[in-house]
C-alpha positions as CSV (number, residue, x, y, z in Angstrom):
1,M,7.6,33.2,11.7
2,L,9.2,35.0,8.8
3,N,7.4,38.1,7.5
4,M,7.0,37.3,3.8
5,E,6.3,40.9,2.8
6,I,9.5,42.1,4.3
7,L,11.3,39.0,2.9
8,V,10.2,40.0,-0.7
9,D,11.2,43.6,-0.2
10,N,14.6,42.6,1.2
11,F,15.1,40.2,-1.7
12,F,14.9,42.9,-4.3
13,G,17.0,45.3,-2.2
14,I,19.8,42.8,-1.7
15,L,19.5,41.5,-5.3
16,S,20.7,45.0,-6.5
17,V,24.2,44.4,-5.1
18,V,24.7,40.8,-6.3
19,P,26.2,41.9,-9.7
20,Q,28.8,44.1,-8.1
21,T,29.6,41.4,-5.5
22,V,30.1,38.8,-8.2
23,A,32.2,41.2,-10.3
24,L,34.4,42.0,-7.3
25,A,34.8,38.2,-6.6
26,I,35.7,37.5,-10.2
27,T,38.3,40.3,-10.1
28,I,39.9,39.0,-6.9
29,F,39.7,35.4,-8.2
30,I,41.6,36.2,-11.4
31,L,44.2,38.3,-9.6
32,S,44.7,35.5,-7.1
33,I,45.3,32.9,-9.8
34,L,47.8,35.2,-11.6
35,I,49.7,35.9,-8.4
36,G,49.5,32.3,-7.3
37,T,50.8,31.1,-10.7
38,G,53.8,33.4,-10.3
39,M,54.5,32.1,-6.9
40,A,54.2,28.4,-8.0
41,L,56.6,29.0,-11.0
42,V,59.1,30.7,-8.7
43,Q,59.0,27.6,-6.4
44,E,59.1,25.1,-9.2
45,Y,62.1,26.7,-11.0
46,N,63.9,27.4,-7.7
47,V,64.5,31.0,-8.5
48,P,67.3,32.2,-6.0
49,V,66.2,34.6,-3.3
50,L,62.7,35.0,-4.8
51,K,61.8,31.4,-3.7
52,Q,62.7,32.2,-0.1
53,V,60.7,35.5,-0.3
54,V,57.7,33.7,-1.7
55,L,57.8,31.0,1.0
56,L,58.0,33.6,3.7
57,F,55.3,35.7,2.1
58,K,53.0,32.6,1.8
59,L,53.6,31.6,5.4
60,F,52.7,35.1,6.6
61,L,49.5,35.3,4.5
62,R,48.3,31.8,5.3
63,G,48.9,32.3,9.0
64,T,47.4,35.8,9.4
65,P,43.6,36.1,9.8
66,L,42.1,37.8,6.7
67,I,40.4,40.5,8.7
68,V,43.7,41.4,10.3
69,F,45.4,41.6,6.9
70,I,42.6,43.7,5.6
71,F,43.1,46.3,8.4
72,I,46.9,46.2,7.8
73,M,46.3,47.1,4.2
74,Y,43.6,49.6,5.1
75,Y,46.0,51.6,7.3
76,S,49.3,51.0,5.4
77,L,48.5,50.8,1.7
78,P,47.9,54.5,1.2
79,S,51.2,55.3,2.9
80,I,53.0,52.7,0.7
81,I,51.4,54.0,-2.5
82,G,52.1,57.6,-1.4
83,Y,55.8,56.7,-0.8
84,F,56.3,55.3,-4.3
85,T,54.3,58.0,-6.1
86,G,56.5,60.5,-4.2
87,L,59.6,58.8,-5.5
88,M,58.3,59.1,-9.0
89,N,57.2,62.7,-8.5
90,L,53.6,61.8,-9.3
91,D,50.8,64.1,-8.2
92,Y,48.5,61.6,-6.5
93,N,46.8,61.7,-3.2
94,A,47.0,58.1,-1.9
95,N,44.7,58.9,1.0
96,N,41.8,59.0,-1.5
97,I,42.3,55.3,-2.4
98,S,39.0,53.4,-2.5
99,P,38.3,50.8,0.2
100,V,37.3,48.5,-2.7
101,V,40.8,48.7,-4.0
102,I,42.2,47.9,-0.6
103,L,39.9,44.9,-0.2
104,I,40.9,43.6,-3.7
105,V,44.6,43.8,-2.8
106,A,44.2,42.2,0.6
107,V,41.9,39.3,-0.4
108,S,43.8,38.7,-3.7
109,L,47.1,38.4,-1.9
110,T,45.7,36.1,0.8
111,V,43.9,33.8,-1.6
112,S,46.9,33.7,-3.9
113,S,48.9,32.1,-1.1
114,F,46.5,29.1,-1.2
115,Q,46.1,29.2,-5.0
116,A,49.9,28.8,-5.4
117,E,49.7,25.4,-3.7
118,T,46.8,24.3,-5.8
119,I,48.5,25.3,-9.0
120,R,51.8,23.8,-8.0
121,G,50.1,20.5,-7.1
122,S,48.2,20.4,-10.4
123,F,51.5,20.9,-12.4
124,L,53.1,18.1,-10.5
125,S,50.2,15.8,-11.3
126,V,51.2,15.8,-15.0
127,S,53.5,12.8,-15.5
128,Y,57.0,13.5,-16.6
129,G,56.6,10.9,-19.3
130,Q,54.2,13.1,-21.2
131,I,56.6,16.0,-21.0
132,E,59.4,13.8,-22.4
133,A,57.0,12.6,-25.2
134,A,56.3,16.3,-26.1
135,R,60.0,17.0,-26.3
136,S,60.5,13.9,-28.6
137,L,57.9,15.4,-30.9
138,G,59.9,18.6,-31.2
139,Y,57.8,20.8,-28.8
140,T,59.5,23.7,-27.3
141,P,59.3,24.1,-23.5
142,F,56.6,26.8,-24.0
143,Q,54.6,24.7,-26.4
144,A,54.8,21.7,-24.1
145,F,53.7,23.9,-21.2
146,K,50.8,25.4,-23.2
147,R,49.5,22.3,-25.0
148,I,50.4,19.4,-22.7
149,I,50.9,20.5,-19.1
150,T,48.4,23.4,-18.8
151,P,45.3,21.5,-20.1
152,Q,45.9,18.5,-17.8
153,A,46.8,20.6,-14.8
154,L,43.7,22.7,-15.3
155,V,41.5,19.5,-15.1
156,E,43.2,18.7,-11.7
157,A,42.9,22.3,-10.4
158,L,39.4,23.2,-11.6
159,P,37.4,21.7,-8.6
160,E,39.8,23.6,-6.2
161,F,39.3,26.8,-8.3
162,G,35.6,26.5,-8.0
163,S,35.9,26.1,-4.2
164,A,38.3,29.0,-4.1
165,F,35.9,31.3,-5.9
166,L,33.2,30.5,-3.3
167,V,35.7,31.2,-0.5
168,V,36.4,34.6,-2.2
169,M,32.6,35.4,-2.4
170,K,32.3,34.8,1.4
171,A,35.6,36.6,2.2
172,I,34.4,39.7,0.6
173,S,31.8,40.1,3.3
174,L,34.6,41.2,5.6
175,G,34.8,44.3,3.5
176,F,31.9,45.6,5.5
177,M,34.5,46.5,8.2
178,I,36.1,49.0,5.8
179,T,32.8,50.3,4.3
180,V,32.7,48.1,1.2
181,V,29.0,47.1,0.5
182,D,28.4,43.6,-0.8
183,I,25.5,41.1,-0.2
184,F,26.2,40.7,3.5
185,A,26.7,44.4,4.1
186,E,23.5,45.3,2.2
187,A,21.6,42.8,4.3
188,R,23.0,44.4,7.5
189,L,22.1,47.9,6.3
190,I,18.5,46.9,5.4
191,A,18.1,45.0,8.6
192,A,19.3,48.0,10.6
193,S,16.7,50.2,8.9
194,N,13.7,48.0,9.5
195,S,14.8,45.7,12.4
196,Y,13.9,42.5,10.5
197,Y,17.3,40.9,10.9
198,V,16.3,37.2,10.3
199,E,14.5,38.0,7.0
200,A,17.5,40.0,5.7
201,F,20.1,37.4,6.5
202,V,17.9,34.6,5.2
203,V,17.7,36.5,1.9
204,A,21.5,37.0,2.0
205,A,22.0,33.3,2.5
206,L,19.8,32.5,-0.4
207,M,21.8,34.9,-2.6
208,Y,25.0,33.2,-1.7
209,W,23.5,29.8,-2.2
210,G,22.2,30.7,-5.7
211,V,25.7,32.0,-6.7
212,A,27.3,28.8,-5.3
213,A,24.9,26.5,-7.1
214,L,25.6,28.3,-10.4
215,V,29.4,28.2,-9.9
216,V,29.3,24.4,-9.1
217,K,27.1,23.8,-12.2
218,L,29.4,25.8,-14.5
219,T,32.6,24.3,-13.0
220,G,31.2,20.8,-13.5
221,K,30.3,21.4,-17.1
222,Y,33.7,23.0,-17.9
223,E,35.5,20.2,-16.2
224,S,33.6,17.6,-18.4
225,Y,34.6,19.7,-21.4
226,L,38.2,19.7,-20.5
227,V,38.3,16.0,-19.8
228,S,36.8,15.3,-23.2
229,R,39.6,17.2,-24.8
230,T,42.5,15.7,-22.9
């Protein structure tokens, strides 16, 4: 049986790290969309050389386990940053880089390789006839992209974006391996201190479930709003 007193104590202890976990997930999610959009545009416009680089980069990221890539970044990113700061004669000790930054970089890049396909697919879902109609009305390519393509593509991509955010939330738990404390890490630390492991992980699962339920609710409402406007 679960110890309810310990369960309540664990609840408030783990609840304290939920805001920073969600903030970290939002940061990674936004970065992954920005990077993924860049990758999708490079592919769609067939940018010479860059398209081949993007395809190779995506293949590497999608085929490499996230935990492996996190450790690659953990041991190599300080050296990479140190190299470039040295070239620019900047006085910066890259060895002091925060594990949180390393986690953000690693997860953002990995998730962006999947986001790129979602974004590219959503762009392709917009019929070419609507783009032609926009041109006939005198829209510039940018105006057509902003007013015609993007709203409709967003409707198609939104469910996938919601799922991607939840994937990011769970992926952050791997940050425990490089000392980043999130919901899962806090549960492990609390469980190690009082030896009530089941109670701690049940609370952690409830926290993840609560965030997931909220994201699904908000995504559904926003999707309905977008559909009503298109």
